[in-house]
MARLO-132648 format. One line per 5 residues: number of its first residue (from 0); their letters; for each residue x, y, z of C-alpha. Coordinates in Angstrom, 2 decimals. Example, Ala and Ser with C-alpha at 12.3 -4.5 7.8 and 13.67 -1.06 7.14 Angstrom:
BEGIN
0	as	12.30/-4.50/7.80 | 13.67/-1.06/7.14
//
This chain:
BEGIN
0	mdtli	22.36/-13.45/-7.89 | 20.13/-14.81/-4.66 | 19.01/-11.68/-4.17 | 17.95/-11.17/-7.71 | 15.86/-14.37/-7.20
5	faans	14.55/-13.57/-3.97 | 13.21/-10.21/-5.33 | 11.78/-11.74/-8.21 | 9.90/-14.70/-6.39 | 8.35/-11.68/-4.10
10	vlpvi	7.02/-9.60/-7.27 | 6.43/-12.30/-9.79 | 3.24/-13.86/-8.02 | 1.75/-10.24/-8.26 | 2.75/-10.12/-12.20
15	itivl	1.51/-13.73/-13.21 | -1.74/-13.14/-11.81 | -2.32/-9.61/-13.63 | -1.18/-11.40/-17.00 | -3.70/-14.38/-16.03
20	gnilg	-6.54/-11.80/-15.63 | -5.59/-10.09/-18.81 | -5.51/-13.48/-20.52 | -9.21/-14.21/-18.99 | -10.39/-10.89/-20.15
25	rcgff	-9.36/-11.36/-24.18 | -10.70/-15.00/-24.18 | -14.23/-13.67/-22.97 | -14.16/-15.24/-19.25 | -14.36/-11.42/-18.17
30	deqfl	-16.59/-9.03/-19.64 | -16.80/-5.32/-18.85 | -19.83/-5.54/-16.70 | -18.28/-8.24/-14.28 | -15.04/-6.28/-14.27
35	ktank	-16.99/-3.13/-13.04 | -18.74/-5.07/-10.85 | -15.66/-7.24/-9.12 | -13.92/-3.70/-8.94 | -16.84/-2.25/-6.56
40	tvfrv	-16.72/-5.91/-4.79 | -12.75/-4.99/-3.87 | -13.19/-1.47/-3.23 | -16.34/-1.58/-1.07 | -16.08/-5.19/0.65
45	alpay	-12.87/-7.20/0.30 | -10.65/-4.24/0.81 | -11.93/-3.02/3.96 | -12.48/-6.63/5.30 | -8.72/-7.09/4.44
50	lfyni	-7.79/-4.24/6.20 | -9.57/-4.52/9.65 | -7.89/-7.90/9.77 | -4.27/-6.46/9.08 | -5.03/-4.16/12.11
55	ysved	-6.85/-6.86/14.43 | -4.03/-8.78/14.24 | -1.66/-6.50/15.43 | -1.08/-7.81/19.01 | 1.37/-6.14/21.48
60	fgsvn	2.27/-2.01/20.89 | 4.35/-2.38/24.27 | 7.64/-2.80/22.82 | 7.13/-0.43/19.91 | 9.69/1.78/18.49
65	wplvl	7.80/4.90/18.90 | 10.40/7.42/17.77 | 10.92/4.78/14.27 | 7.21/4.48/13.86 | 7.17/8.58/14.10
70	yamll	9.71/9.03/11.70 | 8.43/6.43/9.18 | 5.08/8.11/9.20 | 6.47/11.38/9.06 | 8.62/10.54/5.92
75	illvf	5.11/9.33/4.01 | 3.70/12.68/4.97 | 6.95/14.53/3.38 | 6.82/12.46/0.26 | 2.91/13.29/0.07
80	vlali	4.05/16.75/0.10 | 7.05/17.09/-2.30 | 5.35/14.99/-4.72 | 2.11/17.35/-4.78 | 4.72/19.84/-5.72
85	cvcly	5.91/18.15/-8.44 | 2.75/16.51/-9.73 | 1.29/20.30/-9.81 | 4.04/21.39/-11.90 | 4.40/18.21/-14.45
90	tkdnk	0.93/18.23/-15.87 | -2.41/20.55/-15.56 | -4.60/17.28/-15.92 | -5.98/16.46/-12.43 | -7.18/13.08/-12.98
95	krgal	-3.28/12.38/-14.01 | -2.37/14.34/-11.02 | -4.44/12.03/-8.52 | -2.79/8.69/-9.90 | 0.52/10.27/-10.01
100	lqcsf	0.46/11.58/-6.46 | -1.09/7.88/-5.38 | 1.80/6.26/-6.61 | 4.86/8.27/-5.28 | 3.49/7.60/-1.44
105	rsnfa	1.45/4.59/-1.23 | 3.54/1.10/-1.35 | 2.06/-2.14/-1.98 | 3.26/-2.74/1.80 | 0.39/-4.66/3.17
110	iigvt	0.41/-7.39/0.31 | 3.96/-7.57/-0.83 | 5.60/-5.80/1.78 | 4.90/-8.06/4.59 | 6.06/-11.06/2.52
115	ladam	9.46/-8.92/1.78 | 10.17/-8.57/5.50 | 9.32/-12.04/6.11 | 11.91/-13.25/3.58 | 14.43/-10.49/4.90
120	ggvds	14.11/-11.03/8.47 | 11.77/-13.91/9.66 | 9.24/-13.89/12.04 | 10.67/-10.89/14.04 | 10.52/-8.54/10.72
125	vaaaa	6.85/-9.92/10.20 | 6.10/-8.72/13.81 | 7.90/-5.14/12.97 | 6.15/-4.81/9.56 | 2.76/-5.48/11.14
130	visaf	3.11/-3.09/13.76 | 4.25/-0.32/11.20 | 1.26/-1.45/8.90 | -0.93/-0.54/11.64 | -0.14/3.33/11.43
135	sipif	0.98/3.34/7.46 | -2.56/1.65/6.04 | -4.45/4.66/7.67 | -2.31/7.01/6.71 | -1.99/5.74/2.76
140	nilav	-5.44/5.34/2.50 | -6.51/9.07/4.23 | -3.86/10.53/2.07 | -5.02/8.59/-1.19 | -8.69/9.75/-0.46
145	sgltv	-7.68/13.50/0.30 | -5.52/13.58/-2.74 | -7.80/11.71/-5.39 | -10.72/13.86/-4.05 | -8.79/17.03/-4.61
150	fgddt	-7.94/15.73/-8.17 | -11.11/13.96/-8.91 | -12.72/16.20/-11.09 | -10.87/18.75/-14.03 | -13.57/20.97/-13.57
155	qkgid	-13.16/21.59/-9.75 | -11.89/24.90/-8.95 | -10.10/25.43/-5.35 | -9.94/22.80/-2.52 | -13.44/21.94/-1.23
160	fkkif	-12.49/20.80/2.12 | -15.75/19.59/2.94 | -15.99/17.45/0.00 | -12.51/15.68/1.04 | -13.65/15.13/4.94
165	kgiak	-17.14/13.40/3.23 | -14.96/11.64/1.46 | -13.06/10.58/3.67 | -15.70/9.53/5.91 | -17.52/7.54/3.58
170	nplii	-14.52/5.85/2.20 | -14.83/1.90/2.49 | -11.10/1.44/3.02 | -11.20/4.25/5.88 | -14.11/2.33/7.32
175	gvllg	-12.45/-0.77/7.56 | -9.31/0.94/9.07 | -11.00/2.89/12.13 | -13.30/-0.34/12.76 | -9.76/-2.28/13.22
180	iivll	-8.57/0.74/15.13 | -11.23/0.77/17.49 | -11.17/-2.63/18.09 | -7.92/-3.19/18.60 | -7.76/0.13/21.24
185	argvi	-11.01/-1.83/22.99 | -8.59/-4.64/23.81 | -6.73/-3.09/25.87 | -9.49/-1.75/28.20 | -11.33/-5.18/28.07
190	pkeng	-10.61/-7.40/31.20 | -7.84/-10.22/30.98 | -7.56/-13.24/32.50 | -4.17/-14.91/32.33 | -2.64/-12.33/29.88
195	ecvft	-5.68/-12.96/27.61 | -8.95/-10.75/26.90 | -11.89/-12.57/28.39 | -13.80/-11.48/25.13 | -12.30/-11.55/21.59
200	iqndl	-13.69/-11.56/17.99 | -11.38/-14.58/17.10 | -12.13/-16.87/20.12 | -15.70/-15.75/20.92 | -17.19/-15.11/17.64
205	pflyk	-14.90/-17.74/15.28 | -17.69/-17.64/12.67 | -17.13/-13.71/12.17 | -13.66/-14.06/12.35 | -13.75/-16.79/9.56
210	viknv	-15.75/-14.52/7.42 | -13.93/-11.07/7.86 | -10.69/-13.47/7.11 | -11.81/-14.94/4.23 | -13.36/-12.02/2.57
215	gsmas	-10.40/-10.15/2.92 | -8.32/-12.60/1.51 | -10.01/-12.56/-2.01 | -9.09/-8.76/-2.04 | -5.37/-9.32/-3.30
220	plall	-5.88/-12.14/-5.91 | -9.30/-10.58/-7.30 | -7.93/-7.17/-7.17 | -4.88/-8.15/-9.58 | -7.16/-10.17/-11.87
225	vlggq	-9.59/-7.17/-12.24 | -6.33/-5.33/-12.75 | -5.38/-7.84/-15.37 | -8.55/-7.80/-17.30 | -8.84/-3.97/-17.77
230	fkfsa	-5.00/-3.72/-18.37 | -4.63/-2.19/-22.26 | -1.47/-2.69/-23.86 | -2.64/-0.34/-26.63 | -2.30/2.55/-23.86
235	vrala	1.11/2.39/-22.93 | 2.56/4.46/-25.66 | 0.18/7.40/-24.87 | 1.13/7.41/-21.47 | 4.88/6.61/-21.67
240	kdiaf	5.69/9.61/-20.19 | 3.62/9.62/-17.16 | 4.52/6.02/-16.42 | 8.21/7.05/-16.25 | 7.16/9.76/-14.04
245	gtlwr	5.19/7.82/-11.60 | 7.96/5.07/-11.71 | 10.61/7.12/-11.05 | 8.73/8.32/-8.05 | 7.87/4.82/-6.74
250	lvltp	10.68/3.34/-6.90 | 13.61/5.73/-7.19 | 12.73/8.81/-5.30 | 10.62/7.84/-2.83 | 13.41/5.36/-1.42
255	ficig	16.20/7.78/-1.51 | 14.16/10.26/0.59 | 12.89/7.99/2.97 | 15.97/5.65/3.61 | 18.34/8.04/2.61
260	glmll	17.20/10.00/5.25 | 16.96/7.49/7.87 | 20.63/6.96/7.16 | 21.44/10.21/7.39 | 19.81/10.67/10.56
265	skagi	21.54/7.38/12.18 | 24.83/8.47/10.96 | 24.36/11.89/12.64 | 23.50/10.35/15.79 | 20.24/11.77/16.23
270	glkvs	19.13/9.09/18.62 | 17.00/7.04/15.91 | 17.87/3.37/15.94 | 17.16/0.76/13.43 | 17.77/-2.76/14.14
275	dvemp	18.34/-5.38/11.92 | 14.66/-6.72/12.72 | 13.41/-3.41/11.91 | 15.41/-2.39/8.52 | 13.46/-5.15/6.54
280	alial	9.73/-3.81/7.32 | 11.20/-0.23/6.55 | 12.93/-1.37/2.87 | 9.63/-3.00/2.39 | 7.57/0.08/3.15
285	ycspv	9.43/2.35/1.11 | 10.74/0.07/-1.73 | 7.64/-1.61/-2.86 | 5.44/-1.11/-5.81 | 2.31/1.32/-5.73
290	avasa	-0.51/-0.41/-3.82 | -2.66/-2.53/-6.26 | -5.77/-0.82/-3.99 | -4.70/2.45/-6.03 | -6.03/1.46/-9.25
295	imaee	-9.33/0.48/-7.52 | -9.53/3.92/-5.74 | -8.96/5.81/-9.00 | -11.04/4.04/-10.79 | -14.12/4.33/-8.29
300	mnshg	-13.28/7.97/-7.38 | -13.05/9.52/-11.13 | -9.68/9.48/-11.33 | -7.13/8.33/-14.67 | -7.91/4.57/-13.84
305	elarq	-5.71/3.49/-17.06 | -2.78/5.34/-15.83 | -3.37/3.66/-12.08 | -3.25/0.37/-14.00 | -0.31/0.91/-15.81
310	lvvwt	1.73/2.54/-12.46 | 0.53/-0.88/-10.52 | 1.58/-3.21/-13.34 | 5.24/-1.30/-14.49 | 6.12/-0.48/-10.80
315	sllsi	5.79/-4.01/-9.64 | 8.08/-5.36/-12.70 | 10.90/-2.96/-12.28 | 10.67/-3.32/-8.43 | 12.08/-6.61/-8.97
320	fsmfa	15.69/-4.63/-9.79 | 14.68/-1.49/-7.30 | 14.42/-3.94/-4.60 | 17.26/-6.07/-5.34 | 19.47/-2.57/-5.14
325	aialf	18.39/-1.94/-1.88 | 18.70/-5.29/-0.38 | 21.92/-5.70/-1.61 | 23.27/-2.28/-0.39 | 22.03/-3.07/3.13
330	rhigm	23.00/-6.70/2.91 | 26.59/-5.10/2.06 | 26.68/-3.00/5.02 | 25.29/-5.15/7.32 | 21.99/-3.33/8.29
335	i	20.06/-7.04/7.39
//
């Protein structure tokens, strides 16, 4: 029961904020123009700042479990490929394909995942989650932009690689991630005194650091409010089959493939060791609901925005039970 309560407390703030956005929309506080403008603000300003801040906050790569990080990233790529095949067989609607594909591999790790890691393993697990996020966030966004670009136009024939690369290069989220990585790498070559860089944004440009932090901090609540304002209960019946397909991938197949593969490798003694500090971060990475940003990106990149919104809501709601099952299992076998 404690595990179920913990899972509910992790996810319910997301659900309640979405419900609040829906209520405000129905009461007339949010009109269509506001929602469109807020959607663009989140996608082009707040989320890039949030991603930059997350990566900038990573301090030390010296103690990174590189085999584990490599495994985690390869599994994201594997899920992407498997889901790509499945969604192409499942539907011929390219816009639905983009939304469903994104749901399969892209978890809400940056927002819900880190909170989960903290609750399961404390400060050390948050540190492990932060390191994994420095690699998973760029991969999530690059794959999302690629998939949505390929499936963004129902009339598109073949794959336009030039269009994909152009979409990646111009995407605000990718730019935020790349700037964060550049600053992170620069930190390694800047001279140090007493173990600290002689120049950092946080210490030497505190006004800029606070602006980035403040703008980034509004990404999640504003995205959830907009999502709620645009959410349509009337669309559930028409999209029920698609919602079930995407939810199955996000909450069942992806955790089974990734965490199941991890356990098989560990049992086979292939040399991949996962501590009880790192396991909470992996559970958070693979078992979290689909990222809130997926709905924002789908709307902005000519994908099926309504299906993407439905998937965020339903995977968030049902993840209470899937995360409960995962946490209970790994607590039972002593891995967290």
